[in-house]
C-alpha positions as CSV (number, residue, x, y, z in Angstrom):
1,M,-7.3,-0.6,-47.4
2,N,-8.7,2.9,-47.6
3,A,-6.9,6.2,-47.5
4,A,-7.7,6.8,-43.8
5,T,-6.0,3.5,-42.9
6,V,-2.9,4.3,-45.0
7,A,-2.7,7.7,-43.3
8,M,-2.9,6.0,-39.9
9,E,0.0,3.7,-40.7
10,K,2.3,6.3,-42.1
11,P,5.5,6.5,-40.0
12,R,5.4,9.4,-37.6
13,S,8.1,12.1,-37.8
14,V,9.8,13.4,-34.7
15,S,12.7,15.8,-34.0
16,R,16.2,14.6,-32.8
17,F,15.4,15.6,-29.2
18,E,12.0,13.8,-29.4
19,A,13.7,10.7,-30.8
20,A,16.2,10.6,-28.0
21,L,13.5,11.0,-25.4
22,L,11.5,8.1,-27.0
23,R,14.5,5.9,-26.9
24,M,15.0,6.7,-23.3
25,L,11.4,6.0,-22.4
26,R,11.4,2.7,-24.3
27,A,14.4,1.7,-22.3
28,F,12.4,2.3,-19.1
29,V,9.1,0.6,-19.6
30,P,9.3,-2.6,-21.6
31,R,12.1,-4.1,-19.6
32,A,11.6,-7.1,-17.3
33,P,12.9,-6.5,-13.8
34,G,16.7,-7.0,-13.7
35,E,17.0,-6.8,-17.5
36,P,20.1,-4.7,-18.6
37,L,19.4,-1.1,-19.7
38,P,20.1,-0.3,-23.3
39,P,22.6,2.5,-24.0
40,M,21.1,5.9,-23.0
41,P,21.3,9.0,-25.2
42,A,24.6,10.7,-24.6
43,G,25.1,14.4,-24.1
44,K,22.8,17.3,-23.2
45,L,20.1,18.2,-25.7
46,V,18.1,21.4,-25.9
47,P,14.4,20.7,-25.8
48,P,12.2,22.3,-28.5
49,K,9.9,25.1,-27.5
50,E,6.9,23.0,-28.5
51,L,6.6,19.2,-28.8
52,S,5.1,17.7,-31.9
53,G,1.7,15.9,-32.0
54,D,3.4,12.8,-33.4
55,Y,5.8,12.7,-30.4
56,V,2.9,13.1,-27.9
57,H,1.1,10.3,-29.6
58,L,4.1,8.0,-29.4
59,V,4.7,8.8,-25.7
60,K,1.1,7.9,-24.8
61,D,1.3,4.7,-26.8
62,T,4.6,3.7,-25.2
63,L,3.4,4.4,-21.7
64,S,0.1,2.7,-22.1
65,K,1.6,-0.5,-23.6
66,G,5.0,-0.5,-21.9
67,C,3.7,-0.1,-18.3
68,V,1.2,-2.9,-18.7
69,L,3.9,-5.1,-20.2
70,Y,6.3,-4.3,-17.3
71,L,3.7,-5.1,-14.6
72,A,2.6,-8.3,-16.4
73,R,6.2,-9.5,-16.6
74,A,7.1,-8.4,-13.0
75,G,4.4,-10.6,-11.4
76,G,1.0,-9.7,-12.7
77,W,0.9,-12.9,-14.7
78,R,1.0,-15.0,-11.6
79,R,-2.2,-16.6,-10.3
80,E,-2.4,-15.3,-6.8
81,T,-5.0,-14.5,-4.1
82,H,-5.3,-10.8,-3.1
83,L,-7.9,-8.7,-1.4
84,R,-10.6,-6.8,-3.3
85,H,-12.9,-4.7,-1.2
86,G,-12.3,-6.8,1.8
87,K,-12.8,-10.1,0.0
88,A,-10.3,-12.6,-1.4
89,A,-10.0,-12.7,-5.2
90,F,-7.9,-15.3,-7.1
91,G,-6.4,-15.1,-10.5
92,R,-3.9,-13.1,-12.5
93,L,-3.9,-9.4,-11.8
94,W,-6.3,-8.6,-14.7
95,E,-8.5,-11.6,-13.8
96,R,-9.0,-10.6,-10.2
97,T,-9.5,-6.9,-10.8
98,P,-12.3,-5.1,-12.6
99,A,-10.9,-3.3,-15.7
100,E,-12.1,0.1,-14.5
101,E,-9.9,-0.3,-11.4
102,L,-6.7,-1.1,-13.4
103,G,-6.5,2.0,-15.6
104,L,-3.3,4.0,-15.4
105,T,-3.5,7.7,-16.1
106,F,-0.5,10.0,-16.8
107,S,-0.5,13.8,-16.3
108,Q,1.5,16.6,-17.9
109,H,4.0,16.1,-15.1
110,A,5.0,12.8,-16.6
111,L,5.7,14.4,-19.9
112,N,7.6,17.3,-18.3
113,F,9.7,14.8,-16.3
114,L,10.7,13.0,-19.5
115,V,11.7,16.2,-21.2
116,W,13.7,17.4,-18.2
117,L,15.5,14.1,-17.9
118,A,16.2,13.7,-21.6
119,A,17.7,17.2,-21.7
120,G,20.4,15.7,-19.5
121,R,20.1,18.3,-16.7
122,P,18.8,16.4,-13.7
123,E,20.7,18.8,-11.3
124,Q,18.6,21.7,-12.4
125,P,15.4,22.4,-10.5
126,A,13.1,23.0,-13.5
127,W,11.0,20.0,-12.7
128,S,9.7,19.8,-9.1
129,P,6.0,18.9,-8.7
130,S,4.5,18.0,-5.4
131,V,3.5,14.4,-4.6
132,E,-0.2,15.4,-4.4
133,N,-0.2,16.5,-8.0
134,L,1.1,13.2,-9.4
135,T,-1.1,10.3,-10.5
136,P,-0.2,6.7,-9.7
137,G,0.8,6.3,-13.3
138,D,3.2,9.3,-13.0
139,Q,4.7,7.7,-9.9
140,L,5.1,4.3,-11.6
141,L,7.0,6.1,-14.4
142,L,9.3,7.8,-11.8
143,F,10.0,4.4,-10.2
144,L,10.8,2.8,-13.5
145,A,13.0,5.7,-14.5
146,Y,14.9,5.6,-11.2
147,D,15.3,1.8,-11.4
148,A,16.9,2.3,-14.8
149,V,19.3,5.2,-14.0
150,R,20.0,4.6,-10.3
151,E,23.6,3.6,-10.9
152,T,24.3,6.5,-13.2
153,E,25.1,10.2,-12.7
154,A,21.4,11.0,-13.2
155,G,20.5,8.5,-10.4
156,S,22.7,10.3,-8.0
157,A,21.0,13.6,-8.8
158,L,17.5,12.1,-8.5
159,R,18.2,10.8,-5.0
160,N,18.6,14.4,-3.8
161,R,15.2,15.5,-5.1
162,A,12.2,15.6,-2.7
163,I,9.9,13.8,-5.0
164,F,12.2,10.7,-5.0
165,I,13.1,11.0,-1.3
166,Q,9.4,10.7,-0.5
167,H,8.5,8.1,-3.1
168,G,7.3,5.1,-1.2
169,L,7.9,2.5,-3.9
170,V,11.4,3.8,-4.6
171,R,12.3,3.8,-0.9
172,L,10.8,0.4,-0.3
173,V,12.7,-1.3,-3.1
174,F,16.0,0.7,-2.8
175,P,16.3,1.8,0.9
176,D,20.1,1.5,0.8
177,D,20.3,4.1,-2.0
178,F,19.0,6.7,0.4
179,A,21.1,5.7,3.5
180,I,23.0,9.0,3.4
181,V,20.2,11.3,2.4
182,Q,20.0,14.1,5.1
183,S,16.3,15.2,4.7
184,N,13.7,13.1,6.5
185,P,10.2,13.9,5.0
186,P,7.2,11.6,5.5
187,L,7.2,8.7,3.0
188,D,4.3,8.4,0.7
189,F,2.7,4.9,0.9
190,D,-0.9,6.0,0.6
191,T,-0.5,5.8,-3.1
192,W,0.7,2.2,-2.9
193,T,-1.8,0.6,-0.5
194,E,-5.0,1.7,-2.1
195,G,-6.6,1.7,-5.5
196,V,-4.5,1.1,-8.6
197,G,-1.3,1.7,-6.6
198,A,-2.1,-1.4,-4.5
199,S,-2.6,-3.4,-7.7
200,I,0.9,-2.3,-8.8
201,C,2.2,-3.5,-5.5
202,E,0.6,-6.9,-6.1
203,A,2.4,-7.2,-9.4
204,L,5.7,-6.2,-7.9
205,Q,5.6,-8.7,-5.0
206,P,8.4,-10.8,-6.6
207,R,10.5,-7.7,-7.2
208,F,10.1,-6.6,-3.5
209,A,11.1,-10.1,-2.2
210,Q,14.0,-10.4,-4.6
211,R,15.4,-6.9,-3.6
212,L,15.0,-7.6,0.1
213,L,16.8,-10.9,-0.2
214,M,19.6,-9.2,-2.1
215,L,20.0,-6.5,0.5
216,E,20.1,-8.9,3.4
217,R,22.5,-11.4,1.7
218,H,25.0,-8.6,0.9
219,K,25.1,-7.1,4.4
220,N,28.0,-9.3,5.4
221,E,30.0,-7.7,2.7
222,I,29.7,-4.3,4.5
223,G,32.8,-3.5,6.4
224,D,32.0,0.1,7.4
225,W,30.1,0.4,10.7
226,T,28.6,3.8,9.9
227,K,27.4,2.6,6.5
228,M,25.7,-0.5,8.1
229,R,24.0,1.8,10.6
230,Q,22.8,4.2,7.9
231,I,21.4,1.4,5.7
232,G,19.6,-0.1,8.7
233,I,18.0,3.2,9.6
234,A,16.8,3.8,6.0
235,Q,15.5,0.2,5.7
236,D,13.7,0.5,9.1
237,R,11.9,3.7,8.0
238,S,10.7,2.3,4.7
239,L,9.4,-1.0,6.1
240,A,7.8,0.6,9.2
241,A,6.0,3.2,7.1
242,F,4.9,0.6,4.5
243,L,3.6,-1.8,7.1
244,A,1.8,0.9,9.0
245,S,0.0,2.1,5.8
246,A,-0.9,-1.5,4.8
247,E,-2.3,-2.0,8.3
248,L,-4.4,1.2,8.1
249,T,-5.8,0.3,4.7
250,K,-6.5,-3.3,5.8
251,R,-4.2,-4.7,3.1
252,P,-1.9,-7.2,5.0
253,D,-1.7,-9.2,1.8
254,L,0.6,-6.5,0.4
255,A,3.2,-7.5,3.0
256,R,3.3,-11.1,1.7
257,F,6.6,-10.4,0.0
258,L,8.2,-9.9,3.4
259,L,6.9,-13.3,4.6
260,R,8.0,-14.9,1.4
261,A,11.5,-13.4,1.6
262,L,12.0,-14.3,5.2
263,S,10.8,-17.8,4.7
264,E,13.6,-18.3,2.2
265,L,16.2,-16.4,4.3
266,L,15.7,-17.7,7.8
267,V,16.7,-21.2,8.8
268,P,17.3,-22.5,12.4
269,E,21.1,-22.7,12.1
270,L,21.5,-19.1,11.0
271,T,23.6,-16.8,13.2
272,T,24.1,-13.1,13.4
273,A,27.4,-13.4,11.6
274,F,25.3,-13.7,8.4
275,W,24.6,-10.0,8.8
276,I,27.5,-8.5,10.8
277,G,30.3,-10.9,10.0
278,G,31.9,-8.5,7.5
279,L,32.2,-5.5,9.8
280,Q,35.9,-4.4,10.0
281,G,37.8,-3.6,13.1
282,S,36.5,-3.2,16.6
283,G,34.0,-0.5,15.6
284,P,32.8,2.4,17.9
285,G,34.5,2.7,21.2
286,R,31.3,2.3,23.3
287,L,29.6,-1.0,23.6
288,A,26.2,0.7,23.3
289,E,27.2,2.1,19.9
290,R,28.4,-1.2,18.7
291,L,25.2,-2.9,19.8
292,E,23.2,-0.2,18.0
293,V,24.9,-0.9,14.7
294,H,24.3,-4.7,15.2
295,R,20.6,-4.0,15.8
296,H,20.4,-1.9,12.7
297,A,22.0,-4.7,10.6
298,L,19.2,-7.1,11.7
299,V,16.5,-4.5,11.6
300,V,14.2,-6.5,9.2
301,L,13.8,-9.1,11.9
302,R,12.4,-6.5,14.3
303,H,9.4,-6.1,11.9
304,V,8.5,-9.8,12.2
305,E,6.9,-9.0,15.6
306,R,4.5,-6.6,13.9
307,L,3.5,-9.3,11.5
308,A,3.0,-11.6,14.5
309,A,0.7,-9.0,16.1
310,W,-1.4,-9.0,12.9
311,T,-1.6,-12.8,13.2
312,R,-2.8,-12.6,16.8
313,R,-5.5,-10.2,15.8
314,A,-6.5,-12.4,12.8
315,R,-6.8,-15.5,15.0
316,A,-9.1,-13.5,17.3
317,T,-11.4,-12.4,14.4
318,G,-14.7,-14.3,14.3
319,Y,-16.7,-15.6,11.4
320,L,-19.3,-12.8,11.8
321,D,-16.7,-10.0,12.0
322,D,-16.4,-7.6,9.1
323,D,-12.7,-8.4,8.5
324,Y,-13.0,-12.2,8.6
325,A,-12.0,-12.7,5.0
326,I,-9.0,-10.4,5.5
327,A,-8.0,-12.3,8.6
328,Q,-8.3,-15.7,6.9
329,L,-6.2,-14.7,3.9
330,W,-3.5,-13.4,6.2
331,L,-3.6,-16.6,8.3
332,S,-3.3,-18.6,5.1
333,D,-0.1,-16.6,4.1
334,W,1.2,-17.0,7.7
335,E,0.9,-20.7,7.6
336,R,2.2,-21.1,4.0
337,Y,5.4,-19.2,4.9
338,R,6.0,-20.7,8.3
339,G,5.2,-17.6,10.2
340,D,5.4,-19.0,13.7
341,E,8.8,-20.5,12.9
342,L,10.0,-17.2,11.5
343,V,9.0,-15.5,14.8
344,A,11.0,-18.1,16.8
345,I,14.1,-17.8,14.6
346,S,13.9,-14.0,14.6
347,N,13.7,-13.8,18.4
348,Q,16.6,-16.2,18.8
349,L,18.8,-14.1,16.5
350,L,17.8,-10.9,18.2
351,R,18.6,-12.3,21.6
352,Q,22.1,-13.1,20.3
353,L,22.6,-9.3,20.0
354,E,21.7,-8.6,23.6
355,P,24.5,-9.9,25.8
356,L,22.9,-8.7,29.0
357,Q,19.4,-10.0,28.2
358,I,18.1,-12.9,30.2
359,G,16.5,-15.2,27.6
360,G,12.8,-15.2,26.9
361,D,10.8,-14.4,23.7
362,V,9.3,-11.1,23.0
363,P,6.0,-10.9,24.9
364,A,3.0,-11.7,22.7
365,D,1.3,-8.5,23.6
366,Q,4.3,-6.3,23.0
367,E,4.1,-3.7,20.2
368,P,6.7,-3.7,17.4
369,P,9.8,-1.8,18.5
370,T,9.8,0.4,15.5
371,Q,6.7,1.8,13.9
372,H,7.5,5.4,12.7
373,V,3.9,6.2,12.2
374,E,4.9,9.7,11.4
375,D,6.2,8.4,8.1
376,I,2.6,7.9,6.8
377,R,1.2,10.8,4.9
378,Q,-1.9,12.3,6.4
């Protein structure tokens, strides 16, 4: 072992603030989804005027290794079929994707965010970059940080910041957290349906499905009518914007989690009480307002028709058409997760909410009732 090697292996020295920041960062990135968060640094620390080179090196090392580990654990290890440049590709995430298309980069904004959060002052507006200036790696870090602190005081402060209100991944996984947010900016899903962001979405498919199932199964514990309505509106916006973006980028496979979750959730004997059985009292005075709350409670079912429209187009796609491989992969997912049965069950449940409706399924050529195309960033 030469002197250069010994020097490389020498323990790096960081300040108290930098050590607290590194502990916080390491609590974010190596965790498996759902794994408890280790204790966070307590108190408010004053950041140094200049960060040390050793600290910057350790942050880069933690981000590069920790994010890869997180995505592999979350679902990247699964052998799945997803689209690559319009063609189906099978394997684990790193097997079906060229290495040059998987690289995550982090900008100075990521480092500034960590310093700002570690200082314990998330209510102060010192850190406020625009979405356009963040890399997919930066955005993944924000998602991981929010996931870790969402139930703390810091999480409450983050929910009021524009960068998190617009964050497509955060809003897709945690729509209920933003039910009472007043601002209504377009949600950023362009980041997550193209390039490396789409690969991140592939790895997080199990997380998406798990969170959706959790939200639906807990709705019958909601007794407040206003809260149910607010959650439904937030969930509707997130799903509508995500599905619209996936459709525009020709990535229907990224919506597989929705089919997977609904195939587990929907059974023929299910009734609307599964969602609205916990509502307390008689609710709003007007019937129309009560029906509106009921519709918002079952809002995820209204997006099944959009998926059915994708299926109708896929079935009409010929072998010589450019999108044939895309259509075939979607049809395979549709059959695997009982798509036609899901449509029938969804329509039956939605009809139960309409006391004045005279039977009949949703027409095959009818557009989805909620699209919110304005939620897609242009």
